[in-house]
N, C-alpha and C positions, 0 to 999 in steps of 0.2 A: 393509218389511216382508218378508220373505219367505216362499217356499211351504215351509210344514209337510210333511214325509211323512206319509201317514195310516197307513203299516203300520209304523211304528216298534217296537222290542221291544227292549228292554234288555239282553237276553241274546246279540243278534247277533253274532255273530264269535266269542264265548265257545264253547272247546273245553272242555269237562270229562273228566278220563281218571273210567274206569268204573271202580269198585273195591266192594270186601265192607263191609259196616257197621264190622266190627272192626277193617277199617282206617282208614277215617274217624274213630274211637273213639279210635285208637291215635296218629292224626297228631295230633288237636285235645290229647292227655293229652301226646304231648311239647312241643307248644307251651307250652302251660298251665307245665309242667313244668318250662322254659326260662325264664320270664317272673318274673322278679326280683319285682316287687309281689305276683304270686300264690304265690309261695316264700315272703312273709311276712306273710300277711294272716291266718295264726294259725288257718289252718285246712287240713286237705289236701284240696285238689280235685282230683276224680275225675270225668275226663269219661263221663258216661254213652252209651250205647250212640243211636248215631243213629234218629229215627222217620221212616222213609218217608212221604211227604206225600199226600193223596189225588190229586194234578197236581203239575206244574212250576209254582214260583211264578214270578213276571214276571221274577225276575235268570234265572231260567231251573234252579233249585236243585230237586232232588227230594226231599230231606229235609231236617231239623230236629233240634235237640236241646234236652229239658226238662230244665230245670235250676233254673229263677225260684226264688226263697226259700230255697235253700238254702246259696248263698253271699252273704251282705249286705254289701256293699262292694267286691266283685269281680266282679261280673255284668259292669259296661261293660266290663272288659278281656277276659272270656270271651267275649261279647258280637262283640268282634273279631274275638278268634282263631275263633270259630265260622264267622264271615262271610270270612276268609281260605280257609279250609276248604271253605266252599261255594262259592265263588269257583273252585276248584283239583277238586274231584271231586265226582260222585255216585254215587248206592249203586247198582250194578250189578243187573240182573233175576235172577231166582233161576237158577241155572245147570240147565243141559239135561244130563240123562243121569241114570243111577241111581247110585248108589251102591253098591260090594261090603257 
């Protein structure tokens, strides 16, 4: 038996790009539109806006998408797409500065 580290975190070493929620939605939508099984599922799959989570998950991601029940039969594929984008990007914090 080896000695297990006690401070293991699954997100160790994962660097995520900070982008807007709209950019995350666009990335998920592009992957949905490119997936052959989702093009043929009989229903137009539209990615919702990501929702920030109260805190980072164990994976280090700070957002989720709520679409369950809207796309029966297609949800496992959508789950995979969302997981891929969650591994790449986090929602950036609110912009600083005042808009004109």
